[in-house]
C-alpha positions as CSV (number, residue, x, y, z in Angstrom):
1,M,-83.5,230.1,50.3
2,R,-81.2,227.6,52.2
3,Q,-83.1,228.0,55.7
4,T,-86.5,227.2,54.2
5,V,-85.5,224.1,52.4
6,R,-84.3,223.1,55.9
7,Y,-87.3,223.3,57.5
8,I,-89.2,221.9,54.3
9,L,-86.9,218.7,54.7
10,F,-87.4,218.3,58.4
11,V,-90.9,218.5,58.1
12,V,-90.8,215.8,55.3
13,M,-88.7,213.2,57.5
14,L,-91.6,213.7,59.9
15,L,-94.6,213.3,58.4
16,S,-92.4,210.1,56.5
17,A,-91.7,208.5,59.9
18,G,-95.6,209.3,61.1
19,S,-97.1,207.1,57.8
20,L,-93.9,204.8,58.7
21,S,-95.6,204.4,62.1
22,V,-98.9,203.9,60.9
23,Q,-98.3,201.2,58.3
24,A,-96.1,199.1,61.1
25,Q,-99.3,198.7,63.0
26,N,-100.9,196.4,60.6
27,A,-97.2,195.3,58.7
28,I,-95.2,193.9,62.1
29,S,-95.0,190.2,62.3
30,Q,-93.8,189.3,65.7
31,P,-95.9,186.1,67.6
32,Y,-94.4,187.0,70.8
33,S,-96.5,190.8,71.0
34,E,-99.3,188.4,71.8
35,F,-98.7,188.8,75.3
36,G,-98.8,191.2,78.0
37,V,-99.4,194.9,76.2
38,G,-96.8,193.6,73.1
39,L,-93.4,194.0,72.4
40,L,-91.9,196.7,74.1
41,N,-89.4,199.6,72.5
42,K,-86.5,198.8,74.3
43,N,-84.5,201.4,72.1
44,A,-83.1,204.9,72.2
45,N,-82.3,207.4,69.8
46,G,-81.1,206.4,66.7
47,I,-77.5,207.6,67.5
48,L,-77.5,205.9,70.5
49,D,-79.2,202.9,69.4
50,A,-75.9,202.5,67.2
51,M,-73.9,202.1,70.5
52,G,-76.2,199.2,72.0
53,G,-78.8,201.7,73.2
54,T,-76.5,202.8,75.7
55,A,-78.1,206.2,77.3
56,I,-78.1,206.8,80.8
57,A,-74.9,208.5,81.6
58,M,-75.0,210.3,77.7
59,Q,-75.6,213.9,77.4
60,D,-74.8,216.0,74.3
61,P,-76.0,219.2,73.4
62,Y,-77.5,218.3,70.0
63,T,-78.9,214.6,71.0
64,I,-82.2,214.5,72.2
65,N,-81.9,211.6,74.9
66,F,-85.2,210.6,76.3
67,R,-84.2,207.7,77.6
68,N,-82.8,209.9,80.4
69,P,-84.2,213.6,80.8
70,A,-81.9,214.8,83.2
71,S,-79.8,215.0,79.5
72,Y,-81.7,217.9,78.1
73,A,-80.1,220.3,80.3
74,A,-76.7,219.8,77.8
75,F,-79.1,221.5,74.9
76,D,-77.3,224.5,73.3
77,S,-78.4,228.0,74.6
78,L,-79.0,228.9,71.2
79,S,-80.6,226.1,69.1
80,F,-83.7,223.9,68.5
81,V,-83.1,220.3,68.1
82,G,-85.0,218.4,65.9
83,D,-84.9,214.4,65.7
84,V,-87.1,211.6,63.9
85,G,-86.2,207.9,63.2
86,A,-87.9,204.7,62.2
87,S,-86.6,201.0,61.6
88,I,-86.7,198.4,59.4
89,F,-86.6,194.7,60.4
90,F,-86.1,191.7,58.2
91,S,-86.4,188.5,60.4
92,T,-86.5,184.7,60.4
93,L,-88.8,182.9,62.6
94,K,-87.9,179.3,63.7
95,Q,-90.2,176.5,65.5
96,G,-88.7,173.0,65.5
97,N,-88.1,172.2,61.4
98,L,-90.0,175.1,59.9
99,A,-89.0,178.8,59.5
100,Q,-90.9,181.5,58.1
101,K,-89.3,184.9,57.0
102,N,-90.9,188.1,57.1
103,S,-89.9,192.1,56.8
104,Y,-91.8,194.7,58.8
105,A,-91.2,198.7,59.7
106,R,-91.3,199.5,63.6
107,P,-92.9,202.8,64.4
108,G,-90.1,205.7,64.4
109,Y,-90.2,208.2,67.0
110,I,-90.4,212.5,66.7
111,A,-89.0,214.8,69.1
112,I,-87.7,218.2,69.5
113,G,-85.3,219.8,72.2
114,L,-84.8,223.4,72.9
115,P,-83.7,225.8,75.6
116,V,-86.2,227.7,78.3
117,T,-84.0,229.9,80.5
118,R,-80.6,229.3,81.4
119,H,-80.4,226.6,83.5
120,W,-83.7,224.8,82.2
121,R,-84.3,223.0,78.9
122,T,-87.7,221.3,77.6
123,S,-88.2,218.6,74.8
124,V,-91.8,217.2,73.7
125,G,-92.1,214.2,71.4
126,I,-93.8,211.0,70.7
127,L,-92.7,207.4,70.5
128,P,-93.4,203.8,70.7
129,F,-94.1,202.1,74.4
130,S,-95.3,198.7,72.8
131,T,-96.5,197.0,69.5
132,I,-98.5,194.3,68.6
133,G,-98.5,192.3,65.7
134,Y,-99.4,188.8,64.9
135,N,-100.7,186.3,62.5
136,V,-100.6,182.8,63.9
137,T,-102.0,179.6,62.4
138,D,-103.3,176.2,63.6
139,N,-104.7,173.0,61.8
140,Q,-106.0,170.0,63.7
141,T,-107.9,167.1,62.8
142,I,-109.9,165.8,66.2
143,E,-112.1,162.9,66.2
144,N,-116.0,162.6,65.5
145,V,-115.1,166.2,64.7
146,G,-113.0,166.3,61.7
147,D,-110.6,169.1,60.4
148,V,-110.5,172.5,62.5
149,S,-108.4,175.4,62.0
150,Y,-107.6,178.4,64.7
151,A,-106.2,181.8,63.5
152,Y,-104.8,184.6,66.2
153,T,-104.1,187.5,65.1
154,G,-103.4,190.9,67.0
155,N,-102.5,194.6,66.5
156,G,-102.2,197.8,67.9
157,G,-99.8,199.2,70.8
158,L,-99.4,201.7,73.5
159,N,-97.8,205.1,72.5
160,Q,-96.5,207.8,74.3
161,L,-96.8,211.5,74.2
162,Y,-94.0,213.4,76.8
163,W,-93.3,216.5,77.7
164,G,-89.4,216.7,79.8
165,N,-87.8,218.8,81.4
166,A,-84.4,219.2,82.6
167,F,-82.6,221.7,85.2
168,R,-79.2,222.2,85.8
169,I,-78.7,222.5,89.6
170,C,-74.7,223.0,89.7
171,K,-71.5,222.4,87.2
172,G,-72.1,218.9,86.2
173,L,-75.1,218.0,87.6
174,S,-78.4,217.8,86.3
175,I,-81.9,216.4,86.8
176,G,-85.0,215.7,84.3
177,L,-88.9,214.9,84.9
178,N,-90.3,213.2,81.5
179,A,-94.4,212.9,81.9
180,S,-96.1,211.0,79.5
181,Y,-99.4,210.3,78.5
182,M,-100.0,206.9,77.4
183,F,-102.6,206.2,75.1
184,G,-103.2,203.2,72.2
185,T,-105.7,200.2,71.7
186,L,-104.6,196.4,72.4
187,S,-106.5,194.4,69.9
188,H,-107.0,190.6,69.8
189,S,-108.9,188.1,67.6
190,S,-108.8,184.6,67.8
191,N,-111.0,182.2,65.3
192,I,-112.2,179.0,65.2
193,S,-113.5,177.5,61.6
194,F,-114.6,173.6,61.6
195,S,-114.5,171.7,58.2
196,E,-118.1,169.8,59.0
197,S,-121.3,171.9,58.9
198,N,-122.3,170.4,61.9
199,F,-120.7,173.2,64.1
200,Y,-121.0,176.7,64.1
201,N,-117.7,178.6,63.6
202,S,-117.0,181.7,65.9
203,I,-114.7,184.7,65.8
204,V,-113.7,186.2,69.0
205,N,-112.5,190.2,68.7
206,D,-111.3,191.9,72.1
207,D,-110.4,195.5,72.2
208,F,-108.5,196.9,75.5
209,R,-108.4,201.2,74.9
210,V,-105.6,202.4,77.1
211,N,-104.5,205.8,78.4
212,G,-102.9,206.9,81.8
213,I,-99.9,208.9,82.6
214,Y,-96.6,207.7,82.9
215,L,-93.5,209.1,85.0
216,S,-89.6,208.9,84.7
217,A,-86.7,210.4,86.2
218,G,-83.6,211.2,85.8
219,A,-80.4,212.5,87.0
220,Q,-76.7,212.7,85.9
221,Y,-73.8,214.2,87.4
222,F,-70.0,214.6,84.8
223,V,-66.9,215.6,86.2
224,D,-63.8,216.2,84.2
225,I,-60.7,214.6,84.9
226,K,-57.3,216.6,84.0
227,E,-57.6,218.5,80.3
228,K,-59.5,215.9,78.4
229,H,-60.9,213.6,80.1
230,R,-64.7,213.1,81.2
231,L,-66.9,210.9,83.2
232,G,-69.9,210.4,83.6
233,L,-72.9,209.1,85.6
234,G,-76.5,208.6,85.3
235,V,-79.2,207.0,87.0
236,T,-83.2,206.8,85.8
237,Y,-86.2,205.5,87.7
238,S,-89.6,204.9,86.1
239,N,-92.8,204.6,88.4
240,T,-95.3,202.1,88.6
241,A,-97.9,203.7,86.1
242,Y,-101.9,202.4,86.6
243,M,-103.5,202.8,83.5
244,W,-107.0,202.8,82.7
245,V,-108.5,200.3,80.7
246,R,-111.5,199.8,78.8
247,E,-112.8,196.5,77.1
248,N,-115.0,195.9,74.2
249,L,-115.8,192.4,73.2
250,L,-117.7,191.1,70.2
251,I,-118.3,187.8,69.8
252,N,-119.7,185.9,66.6
253,Y,-121.0,182.4,65.7
254,Y,-121.5,181.9,61.9
255,T,-121.0,179.5,58.6
256,G,-119.3,179.3,55.9
257,V,-115.9,181.6,55.0
258,Y,-115.8,184.7,57.0
259,S,-115.7,186.8,54.2
260,S,-119.4,185.6,53.4
261,V,-121.0,184.5,56.2
262,T,-124.2,183.9,57.8
263,T,-124.1,184.9,61.1
264,Y,-126.3,182.8,63.5
265,D,-125.3,184.7,67.3
266,T,-123.5,187.5,68.2
267,V,-122.7,189.1,71.5
268,V,-121.2,192.2,72.4
269,H,-120.2,193.1,75.7
270,S,-119.0,196.7,76.5
271,N,-117.2,197.2,79.7
272,N,-118.1,200.6,80.6
273,K,-116.2,200.3,84.1
274,T,-112.5,201.6,83.9
275,Q,-110.3,198.9,85.2
276,N,-106.5,199.3,85.8
277,L,-103.5,197.7,84.0
278,H,-100.3,198.2,86.1
279,I,-96.7,199.0,84.2
280,P,-94.4,198.3,86.8
281,Q,-91.3,200.2,88.1
282,S,-88.5,200.5,86.8
283,V,-84.3,201.7,87.6
284,G,-81.6,202.3,85.9
285,A,-77.6,203.4,86.3
286,G,-75.0,204.1,83.7
287,L,-71.5,205.0,83.3
288,S,-69.9,207.2,80.8
289,Y,-66.3,208.0,79.8
290,S,-65.0,210.8,77.0
291,Y,-61.9,211.8,75.6
292,N,-61.3,215.2,74.0
293,N,-65.1,214.6,72.3
294,R,-63.4,212.3,69.9
295,L,-63.8,208.5,72.4
296,T,-66.7,207.9,74.0
297,I,-67.1,204.7,75.7
298,A,-70.6,204.0,78.2
299,A,-72.3,201.3,79.5
300,D,-75.8,201.0,81.2
301,V,-77.7,198.2,83.6
302,T,-81.7,198.6,83.9
303,W,-83.8,196.4,86.2
304,H,-87.9,196.3,85.5
305,N,-90.1,195.1,87.7
306,W,-92.5,193.3,85.4
307,A,-93.5,190.6,87.9
308,K,-95.7,193.2,89.2
309,F,-97.8,193.8,86.3
310,N,-100.9,193.3,85.9
311,Y,-104.3,192.5,84.2
312,G,-105.6,189.3,84.0
313,S,-104.6,186.8,83.5
314,L,-101.9,188.5,81.4
315,A,-100.0,188.5,85.0
316,D,-98.9,184.8,85.1
317,T,-96.5,185.5,81.9
318,M,-94.5,188.3,83.2
319,A,-91.2,188.0,85.0
320,N,-88.6,190.8,86.7
321,S,-86.2,191.5,83.9
322,F,-82.3,192.9,83.4
323,S,-81.1,194.8,80.7
324,T,-77.7,195.3,79.9
325,S,-75.8,197.7,77.1
326,L,-72.3,198.7,75.8
327,G,-71.5,201.4,73.7
328,V,-68.7,202.9,71.9
329,Q,-68.3,205.9,69.3
330,Y,-65.8,207.5,67.4
331,I,-65.2,210.8,65.7
332,P,-61.5,211.4,64.5
333,D,-61.9,215.2,65.0
334,P,-65.4,216.7,65.8
335,L,-63.7,220.4,64.6
336,S,-62.2,219.5,61.7
337,T,-63.9,221.1,58.5
338,K,-63.1,217.7,56.6
339,F,-66.4,216.1,56.0
340,F,-64.7,212.5,56.7
341,R,-62.8,214.0,59.7
342,K,-66.5,214.9,61.1
343,M,-67.8,211.3,60.3
344,A,-69.2,209.4,63.9
345,F,-68.2,205.6,64.3
346,R,-70.4,203.7,66.3
347,I,-70.3,200.0,68.0
348,G,-72.1,198.8,70.7
349,A,-74.1,195.5,72.2
350,K,-77.2,194.7,73.9
351,Y,-78.5,191.5,76.0
352,S,-81.7,191.4,78.0
353,T,-82.9,188.3,80.3
354,G,-86.5,189.3,78.9
355,E,-89.9,190.1,81.0
356,L,-91.8,187.2,79.2
357,V,-92.3,183.7,80.5
358,L,-93.5,180.9,78.3
359,R,-93.2,177.0,79.2
360,N,-90.7,177.7,81.7
361,H,-88.8,179.8,79.7
362,T,-88.0,183.5,79.7
363,I,-87.3,185.0,76.1
364,N,-84.3,186.6,76.3
365,E,-82.7,189.0,73.7
366,L,-79.2,189.0,72.6
367,G,-77.9,192.3,69.9
368,I,-74.8,193.3,68.3
369,T,-74.6,197.5,66.7
370,I,-73.1,198.8,64.2
371,G,-73.7,202.6,63.5
372,L,-72.3,205.7,61.0
373,G,-73.1,209.3,61.8
374,I,-73.0,211.6,58.5
375,P,-72.2,215.1,59.0
376,L,-74.9,217.5,56.8
377,T,-72.9,220.1,56.2
378,T,-75.5,221.6,53.9
379,F,-77.4,222.2,57.0
380,N,-74.5,223.5,60.0
381,T,-71.9,221.5,61.7
382,H,-74.6,219.8,64.1
383,S,-76.9,218.5,61.9
384,S,-76.6,214.7,61.0
385,L,-78.1,211.6,58.9
386,N,-77.3,208.3,61.3
387,L,-77.7,204.9,60.3
388,M,-77.4,202.3,62.5
389,F,-77.4,198.0,61.5
390,E,-78.4,195.1,64.2
391,Y,-78.5,191.8,64.5
392,G,-79.8,190.1,67.1
393,K,-81.4,187.0,68.7
394,M,-84.5,186.4,70.7
395,G,-86.2,183.2,72.0
396,T,-85.9,179.7,72.4
397,L,-86.1,176.7,70.0
398,A,-87.0,174.6,73.4
399,D,-90.4,173.1,74.3
400,D,-91.6,173.8,70.7
401,L,-91.0,177.9,71.2
402,I,-90.0,180.1,68.6
403,K,-86.9,181.8,67.7
404,Q,-86.1,184.9,65.8
405,N,-83.2,185.8,64.2
406,Y,-83.4,189.5,62.8
407,F,-81.6,192.1,61.3
408,R,-82.3,195.8,61.6
409,I,-81.6,199.0,59.5
410,G,-82.5,202.4,61.9
411,L,-82.4,205.7,60.0
412,C,-82.0,209.0,62.0
413,F,-82.0,212.7,61.0
414,T,-81.0,215.0,63.8
415,L,-81.3,219.0,62.5
416,Q,-79.9,221.7,64.9
417,E,-80.9,225.4,64.0
418,R,-79.5,228.5,65.4
419,W,-83.0,230.4,66.8
420,Y,-81.9,232.5,69.1
421,Q,-78.8,234.5,68.0
422,R,-79.6,237.8,67.1
423,K,-77.5,239.7,64.2
424,K,-75.4,242.7,65.6
425,L,-75.3,245.5,62.9
426,D,-72.2,247.6,62.2
């Protein structure tokens, strides 16, 4: 009965995350997601997110660290690990003297990890790569034309369905590879309407259907120093991915309010010829230190060659980006039977120069995180509920651009279950 309850709860969490992902596609309100392939997901899993997203040199038997596939090698040889997470944002957008508050959900991830052989571990999951969700309006009065209203909306994004494998080469050294199928639709719409009936209004819907293969590799090396000290090194590399794109363009010319219109002309353009969208390479390195499995300190740095991003006019808005992060985790006593002694306390910080350039300004981002890992003793020793709180800033007010202050609440549920242990009969 107890095991059945575990599975039911985990399935409910999976369905909840999936539902949140679907709703988030229309609920997001982020103007900068208009550019490139949308707002990039730079987050790790819920546990590592609370440490500023620091992940490259992190490895744990009961944590699915998809940021570095070499980490899968640490999975317990007798256990199945499941992980599901999602986030909710509360943001304030500022432009000049104007301010607007929004709240929205960001798509969650779903991942599982398990052993295959003595030296081989595997993981499968789905996570967002980017998200588009914006709604921008502007009103102008033009001489000899009258009042003109502009409305720009977008939704969609890219998702990664990954299969990762890790191999333990020798003591302390492991390598791994994530092979991802990238898919999704990038939808943009623009509407121009005139107050005078002498002009035709127009709405343009432009959809880009994207799919392709994306590969990322990693390596980790851990060495014990004295008895309780451990030092870890990690590197990651993602190749340049060439996505296949098909574009569908629909243009309507009409009069009246768009919900009740008289259409005068429709232009449909479907490009059956496959085009390429380039997602450029990235390189990352990380360092970690742990003491007796109680205190862990880690740091990452990542470079992404976004200046090589290319798809039509979108290429002009991107630049190379650097991101850094630092995180700390403290567990009073991981082996204790007392609830509060087993809780994990986490804190972190992250900074990215940003890959988007508008009006000669790079849209950078800064965030500070704290988190709490709550052991779920109802399940077993290593299952947990993890909370994360982040305060961050993105963008600038210079040259009439938009600055965003946000507060993010992250939640992830990690389930560890022994599946491969045979019971012995006396």
